[in-house]
C-alpha positions in Angstrom: 13.9 -10.7 -26.3 16.1 -10.6 -23.4 16.3 -8.4 -20.2 16.5 -4.6 -21.1 19.8 -2.8 -20.4 20.1 0.4 -18.5 20.3 2.4 -21.7 16.9 1.0 -22.8 15.4 1.8 -19.3 16.5 5.5 -19.7 15.1 5.6 -23.3 11.8 4.3 -22.0 11.8 6.9 -19.2 12.6 9.7 -21.6 9.7 8.6 -23.8 7.2 8.3 -21.0 8.3 11.8 -19.9 7.7 13.1 -23.4 4.1 11.4 -23.4 3.2 12.9 -20.0 4.4 16.5 -20.9 1.6 16.3 -23.5 -1.2 15.9 -21.0 -3.1 18.6 -19.4 -1.7 20.0 -16.2 -3.2 18.0 -13.2 -1.7 17.0 -9.8 -1.7 13.4 -11.1 0.3 14.4 -14.3 2.9 16.5 -12.1 3.3 13.6 -9.6 3.9 11.0 -12.3 6.2 13.5 -14.2 8.3 13.9 -10.9 8.4 10.3 -10.4 9.7 9.6 -14.1 12.3 12.6 -13.8 13.5 11.2 -10.5 13.8 7.7 -11.9 15.6 9.2 -14.9 18.1 11.0 -12.6 18.7 7.9 -10.4 19.5 5.7 -13.6 21.9 8.4 -14.7 23.7 8.5 -11.4 24.0 4.8 -11.2 25.4 4.7 -14.5 28.2 7.2 -13.5 28.8 5.4 -10.2 29.1 2.2 -12.1 31.7 3.6 -14.4 33.7 5.3 -11.5 33.8 1.9 -9.8 34.8 -0.1 -12.7 37.7 2.5 -13.3 38.8 2.2 -9.8 38.5 -1.7 -9.8 36.0 -1.5 -7.0 33.7 -4.6 -6.3 30.7 -3.6 -8.1 28.1 -5.3 -5.9 28.7 -6.1 -2.3 26.0 -8.3 -0.5 24.9 -6.7 2.6 22.9 -8.4 5.4 19.1 -7.8 5.2 17.9 -4.3 6.5 14.9 -5.9 8.2 15.9 -7.7 11.4 13.7 -10.7 12.0 13.5 -11.3 15.8 14.4 -14.6 17.2 11.9 -16.9 18.9 11.8 -16.3 22.5 14.1 -18.5 24.6 12.6 -20.9 27.3 14.0 -18.5 29.9 11.8 -15.6 28.5 8.9 -17.8 28.6 9.2 -18.4 32.1 8.6 -15.0 33.3 7.1 -14.7 36.8 3.6 -13.4 37.1 1.2 -12.4 39.9 -2.5 -11.8 40.0 -3.9 -8.3 40.3 -5.5 -7.5 43.8 -8.5 -5.7 42.2 -9.5 -7.9 39.3 -7.5 -11.3 39.6 -6.1 -10.8 36.1 -2.4 -12.0 35.5 0.3 -9.2 35.8 3.6 -10.2 34.1 6.8 -9.3 36.1 7.8 -6.5 33.7 4.7 -4.5 34.2 4.0 -2.2 37.1 0.3 -2.2 36.5 -2.5 -4.5 35.6 -3.1 -4.5 31.9 -6.8 -5.4 32.5 -7.9 -2.8 35.0 -4.8 -0.5 35.2 -4.4 -0.9 38.9 -0.9 -0.3 40.0 1.0 -3.1 41.9 
């Protein structure tokens, strides 16, 4: 048994919708029905878009850079930020702050 095709997925969605429609009205039923119907619409839209791209000889899949950006490790220059002590509580105040993070005293 191999990987299911998109047509098999659509048939499965249609069968699930038919099963859900037999249940009593409830918010959970309606929520699941909406999810299944939206999934079926997306599957149909994908099929149509794929056919259009195939006919137009457009590359079907283009690899994109990751959406989530992973921040880089701080550089040694960033690690050497100047600090001073708070006049009220002697806590360290980093250079980019205008107040003490411990007591709230302004510089």
